[in-house]
N, C-alpha and C positions, 0 to 999 in steps of 0.2 A: 620660379620652379614650374616645370611642366609636368602634367599628370599623364600617365599612360592610359590608354583606353582599351576596351575589349576588341577593338578593330584588329583583324589578323595581321595587318602591316606592322603592328606593335608587338607581335609575338616574340621577337628577339629580345625585347626589353623584359618581358615576363620570364623568359627562359634564362636570361643572363644571370651570372652571380650577382647577388644583391647585398646591400648593407641593410640590415634589419633594425628597426627601432620599435621598441615597445612603449606605447603611450597610453596613459590612463585618462579616462573621462570620469570626473567625480563631481559631486554637488548634491544638493538637497533633493528630497523626495519630489518628483513631479517637475523637475526643472528642465527636462528635455534631453537627457543623456541618451536614451534609446533612439530618439529621433535624430540626434546628431550622428550617431554611428550609422544608422540606416541611410542618412542622406549622402554620406560620402563613401561608403564601402563599395568596392568593385565586385564583391561577391555577395551572395545573399547572406545578410548578417545573422549570426546566431543570437537568438533572443531567449531569455528565460522568464518571460512575463507570465504572470498568473493573475486571475481575477481577484480583486479585493473582496474579502468576505466579512461577515459580521464579527468573526474572530479577531479581526485587526482593529476593531473599534476600541479606542482607549489605549491602543498599543502604538499604532502609526499616527503621526501628526499630519492630518490632511488639511490643515489650515491654509487657505489660499488656493488649494487644488481640490476642492470638494467634489468636482465633477469627474475626477480621475477614477477610472474603474479597474485599471490593471496596475501591477507593480513588478519590477524586476526582482527576482528572488535569488539570483546567483550573479549573473553578469551578462553583458552584451559583448559581442565580438565581431569585428570587421577588419577588412584588409584593404590597403590602398597602395598602389605602385606608382612611383614617380618615374618619368623618363630619366634615364641615366642610371637606373638600377637601385634606387632607394625604395625599400618596401617598409610600410608602416603597418604595425599590428595594433589595433585599437581595442582596448578593454574598458567597457563601461561598468563602473562599480554600482552596486545596489545603494539606494539612497537612504533607506530606513536604518535607524540606529541599531535595530536588532540584527542586522546583517553586516555591521561594521567589522566583525571579527574576521571576515574574509579579506579585508583590505590589505593586510600584511602580506599574505600569499600572493595576491594580485600585483602588489607593488614590487615584488622581487624582480630585479633586472630592468626596471622601468627607466627609460631615458628621460622622460618628462611627463607632465600632466596638464590637463585642462581642468580648471575649476569652473564649472558652468554655474552661473549665478542668475537669480531672478530678482530684479531690483525691487519687486513688491515685498520680498521677504529675504533680504540680504543675510539675515542672521543664520539662515540655513547653509550658508557657505563657510562659516567659521570652522566647522569640524574638518572639512577637506583642506582648508588652508593650513590649519594647525598640523594636520597629518603630514603634509608634504614639507612644510617648514622643518618639522622635527626630524625628518628623515633626509633632509638635504636634497630633495627631488625638485628640480626646477619646474615651475608651473606658470601658466598664464591664466588670467581671469577673463572669461568670455561671458559678457552679460547678454543673456537671451532676451531680446526685445519683444515681450508679449504684448498683444493688442490690449489697449486700455491702460497699460502701465505708464507712469510718468517717465519722461525721458530724462536721463542723467548723463552727464559727460563722463568719459573715462576717469578724469581727475576726481570728480565727485565720488565715483564708485570706489576708487583707490583710497580716498580719505575715509570713507565710511567703513571700509574693510580693514583699515590701518595696515596696509602693506607698503613695502618699499617702493620708491620712485622708479626703481629699475625693473620692477615686475610689469610686463605688458598687460594692459587692460584693453580689450576690444569689445565693441558692440557687435551683435550678431543676430541672425535669424537662423536657427539650426535646421529649419525646414529647407533652407536653400543651400545647394551644394557649393556654390561659389563663396558663400559666407563661411561655411565650414572650412573650405580650402584656406581662406584668409586666416582663420584661427590657427590651423596647422602650420602655415608658413611663419606666423609670428612666433609660435612655440619653437620650431626648429631653429629659426634665426637666433632666438634667445639662448637656446641650449648651446649653439655654436659659439656665440659671443662669450658665454661663461667658460666654455672649454678652452677657447683661445686665450682667455685672460688668466687661466690657471697656470 
């Protein structure tokens, strides 16, 4: 898959009729959802980050991300256009439990999802996995490789999360555009495979 760029020579791709896909980016608090959307979006991403305050102490679980100073309170939004007319709209969900009530609205019409995981605290991924499994929304697991974290293979991560062998698991660095592209390609190929098998 080739990605369109902001180069004027690609203007006809941006203006052409498109196939639009809505994809969600979910995962635990501080796992890198905002960074992922920002790394790949061709437009300035919409962010709803606010400073963490003393009021969140005892409410938000910051275990493993004690240095995090901001949090998404609604969603992140970005857009990406592939050459050939495919346009992706990315919606990053809020990670804290107190904002999970918004997930149903955000999931309406979603084609697929990315469950972003931190191998230092995989348990924070279970809520997202359960959510998408219960609603029949195809998802891939993307393990964000944080510095200092032990390296695990995709099969080890799949086993720890107790997900099916068919669910793609990829290692990534969400700060890197190429790495995020790889996640999206894996997700779209998985969705197409499921669609063709239906």
